[in-house]
N, C-alpha and C positions, 0 to 999 in steps of 0.2 A: 231194630226192626227184625221180625221173625224171618227166617229163610223161606224160600219157596220150594215146595216139593211136588212130586207127581201126584201125591194124594190130595194136595190142595186143588190141583187142576181137575182131577177126577171128581172131586166134590163139587167144583164149579160147574162141571159138565152136567151133573144131575140138577143143580140149581137152575141152569139155563134151559134145560129140556122143555120144549114147548113154549118158551118165552122168546127165543131168538131163532133166526133161520139157520138151518144147517146149509151153508152155502156150497155150491157145486165146485168140484175140482175137475175141470175140463181139460182134456188133451188138446193141444194146438198143433195141427199138422204143419201149419205155416211156420211157426217159430221153431218147430222141431227140424224142418228142412233147412231153415236159415242157420241153425246153430250146430246141427249134427248130434244133438242129444234129444231125449224124449221130454218135451216140455208140457207141464201141466199148470194151469192157472187156477189159483184159489180165489174165487170171485167174492171177496168181502165188499166190493163195490155194490153188490146186490143185497147186502145185509140191511136190516131195518136201520133207518137213519142214514143210510148211504155209506157206512163204514163199519169197521170192526169194533168201534168204541163202545157200542151198547153192551157188548159182552162183559167187559170189565166193570162198567158203570152199574149194570144190573146186579152183578155178583157182589159188588161192594155194598150196595144199598140193601141187598137181601141179608147181608151178614152184619149189618149195624145192630148192636145189642138193643138199642132203643131208638126208633125213628121219631125224631122230634116233630111235633105238629108244624113247627115253623119251616121245616124242610131242609134242603141241602144247598150248598154253594159250591161252585166249581169255577175254574179258570181254563180258558181254552182259546186256541186260534180258530176253532171251528168244529171239528169233528167230535171232540170230546164233549163240547157244548151240546151238540145234538144228542149224543149218546146219553148224557146225564139227564137232559130235559125229557127225553123219551122214557128212560128207565124210571125216573121219578113219577111221571104221569102214569106209568103202568102200576105203580104202587099207590097212586092217588094222592100225592102231596106235591108241594111247591118246590120249584128250583130257581135259584138265582145264579146267573151265569155272567161272569166278568170276562169280556173279550177285549183284546187290543184294538185300538182305533182303526188299524189297517186291516182288520179281519174282513174276508170276502163277504160282500153283501148277501149273496145267496145263502151262505152259512148262517149269517145273522138272522135272516128272515125265516129260515128253516127251524132254527132253534126256538124262535118265538112261536112258530107254528106248532111245535111240540109242547108248548105251554111254559117254556122257560122265560123268566124275566131277564132281559139282556141289559147289562151295564157296560158301556164302552169306556175303557180307561187305559191310558199308557200307550206306549209304542212297541211293546214287546210282551212276550209271555210272562217274563219275570216281573215286569212292572205291574201287569194285571194281577199277578199272583199275590203281590203285596196288598193290593186293594181287596182282593177276595178274602184274605185272612182278616183284614180289618172289618169287613162286612160280616163275616162269619162270627167274629167275637162279639160285635155290637148286637147282632140280631139273633145270636145263639143258633146259628146254622151249622150243620155238620159238613165239613169240607170233604169233597170227593176229588182227590188228586188225579191228575191225568195219567201219571205213570208211577209215582213214588209210593206204591202201596201193594202189598202181596195179594190182596183180594182183586185188585185191578189186573195185575199181571196174571193171576190164575185164570181170570175170565178170558183174557186174551189167549192164554195158553191152550184153551179148548180148540183153537184153530189147529194147533199142532196135533192134537189127538185125532181130529177129523181127517187131516192129511194122512196120518198113519193108518187109519181105518180104511180109507179109500185107496191108498197106494202104499201097501205094507212094505214094498221093496224100494221105497224112495231112497235115492242116493244123496240128494242135495236139496236143501231148502234155502231160498234167497228171500230176504225180508228187509223192508225199510226200517230205519232207526231214526227216531227223534229223541224222546226222553228215555227210550229203552224198554218201556213196559211191554210192548208187543213182542219184540224179539226175545225178551227175558222169559216170558211165558211159553212161547213156542219152542225155544231152545231147551228149556227144562223138560217139556213134554217129549220132544224128539229124542234127546240124549238119554232119557230114562228108559225109553222103549227100544231105541235103535241107535246105540252109541256110535256106530261107524258111519251114520249119516252126517254129512257135513252141514253146518248152518253158517251162512254168510250174510252179514248185514250190509246195508247200502245207505250211504248218506249223499246229500248234495254238497258239492264243493263249497258253496256259499255258507253252509252251516254244518261244519264237519267236526263238532266237538267230540262225539263218540269215537270217530275215526282217530283223531289225535290222541284221545285218552287211551284208546286201545294200543296205539303204537308206543306211547310213552309209559304206559302202565300206571298212570295216575290220572285223576280227574282233571280235565282241561276245560276251560270255558272259552267260547268264541264270541266275538261281537256280532251284533245283528247283521245278517246278510240279506240280500234280495234274491230270493229263489222262487221259482214257479212251484216248488214242492213245499208250499206253506204249511202243510200238515206235519212236516218233520222239522220245521224251523225252530229248534230248541237250542238254547245256548249251551246246555250241558245235561248229560244224564245225571241221575241221582246216585248217591252212594249205594243204595239198595240195588238199582238196576245195573250199575257198573260192576258190582261184585259178581253178578250172574254173567254179564257180558264177558268178563275176564276168564271165567271158569268154564263156560259152556259154548261160546261162539268160536268158530274156527278162524274167521277172518272178517275184516270190514273193508269195503272198497268205497271209493267216491266216484260220482258221475258228474258230468258237466250239464249245464242248463240246456244246451242244444241237444244233448243225448236224451235228456228227459222229455223234451218236446217231441223229438222224433218217436220215442216209445209211445207217448200218448197218442200220436197220430196213427201209428201202426195198430195199436189196440182198437182204435176207433174204426179204422178202415178194414182191417183183416179179421177182427173178432167181433165187430159191431158192439164194442164195449166202451161206454163213456167212463173214463178214468181220470182222476185228478193227478197232479204232479207227483205227490208222495206215493200214490198207488202204482205209478209207472216206473219208479226207480229200479225195482227188481228186474224188470225186463231190460231196462237200459244197461244195467250191470251185466246181464247175461249176454247181450248183443255186443257190447263194446269193451268188456274187461277180460274176456277169455278165462272165465273162472270155472266153467263146466268141462268135464272130460267127455270125449265122444261116447255117445251111447248112454250116458248117465240119465237116470230118471230124475228130473229136476222140477221141483214145485216152486212156483213164483207166487208170493203173497201179494195179491192185488188189493191193497189195503182200503181203498176208498174211491168213490166216484163223485164226490161233491165238488165239481169244478164250476167256476164262473163261466157262463155261456159266452160272455164277451171275450174272455181269454181264449176259450176254445175256438171261437170264430177267427181270432187273430192267428192262432196256431195253424188252423186249417189253411188260411190264405198264405201265410208265410211258408208252410210246408209245400204247398202246390207250386209256389214261385221257385223255391230252392230245388225242387225236383224237376223243374222245367215243364210243369203241367199247366201253369198259368202264366200268361205273359201280357204285360201292358206295354204298348208301343205307340208312337206317333209317326205317321207316314205323311211326308210332304208330296203334294201332287199339283199339277196344273188344274185350275178351276174351269174345266171344260167337260162337256158331255162324254160319257164313256169311261172316264178315268176311274171313278169309284167302282164301276161295274167290273173293270179289269182287276182291281185289287180284290174284290170279293170273289171273283172267279178263281184267283190263285189260292185263296184260303179254302174255298170249297173243294178244289181239285186235290188239295193235300189233306182233306178230311179233318180240318180243325174246326172248332166251334166258336163262334163269336158270342161272347157273354154281354158285351156292351160296346156301343159305337156312338161317336159324336163327331161332328164336323165343325171346325173352327175356321171362320173366314175373316175374323175381325181383329185378331191380335196385331198390335202395331209393328211388330218385328217380322211379320210375314212378307216374303217377296210379293211383288205386285202380280195379281192374277193367279195366286196360289192359295191353297187351303191345306190345313192339317187335319188328317183323319185320326182321331184318337180311338184306339181299339183295346179291348180286353178279350183275350183269346185263351181258350182251353185247348191243350194239346195232349198227346198220349204220354210223352216223356221228353227228356232233354234233347235226344236226337231228333225227335219229331219237331220240336220247337226250333232247333238250329236249322233244320232243312227248310222250314217255313220261312224263316228270316232270310235265308239264302235266295229263295225264289222271289221274295218281295223285293230284295235289293237289286235284282236284275232289271226291274222296271221302275222302281221308285227309290226315293231317298228316305232313310230313317231319320226322323227329325228330333233334335235335342239330345 
């Protein structure tokens, strides 16, 4: 496979001009204050199709010597699927997308919405890829690989050019890694124009093949793991992307599931940005891995925003509970006039907010002439929650 050069990325930039969005690189005062460095967010979650993937897909299709009337085939866990379907539609021909059976439903539906024919097969990217090759051979479709392709990596590398144009004195770029196409393109662009800028990749611990490969110096495969960062859940980078990773990237770090979830919530609450797990790993690494020096101008690649709303809802609730801002409790009290009013007065005086309330009089294990009041309460923080519990316990018994 041909190597990737800065000229390839510059050519891709011209190809993509007017076809994809030039996404904003926004300074974050919040994250800058939290980390001590100057943090900028490259918002590829605002890109067409909800992620960076359309860049590589469009560039690949634009460079096909002969676009077959039958169209293209691709395999993806979600974002590449949408990118290929969208890019193919822009050229006016068909796309067939093979996705693992566990692919998020919103990503499946979005791919169909862009005109892609979706086939669900296998339980991993690799199993789906085998099927995609079979379909491509049978129906004479051109395969658009998710990352093992110089045209794909060159398209993704245009993100690096945009970062340099908007922030010429950038010191550090932090980028997620799945198969390696994104970081290969970005690192090639960054190092060609500003060799002293560090480029650090991030993986989820549950799928850390690129991290282990980087540490060992040889390609390593990992078994399928369960990670909220499904967009980078790839068993291994390719020989092509790994050759660039070895030569151009300064380091790779791994982050935990809990750290990714916290980063997603922070991006939602502080930046009003809906970001998927893979898109939040760069922030997670910055917050929890001490990889940036004080004062460094640091660009985080927020790679995508295609998150399942049900997952986001769970994350929000869990995050509120863990931060002490949401509390569910049961209070045992005598079943007589004035008791419930006294409980509500305590909650009101401490300026907490009742989200839900229910009175249980009929559970068989309740003491005679007693009720249980079930409450869901919003509080300001953990200290506020503990103070509220302390006051309630002065008059009532916490039940269960």
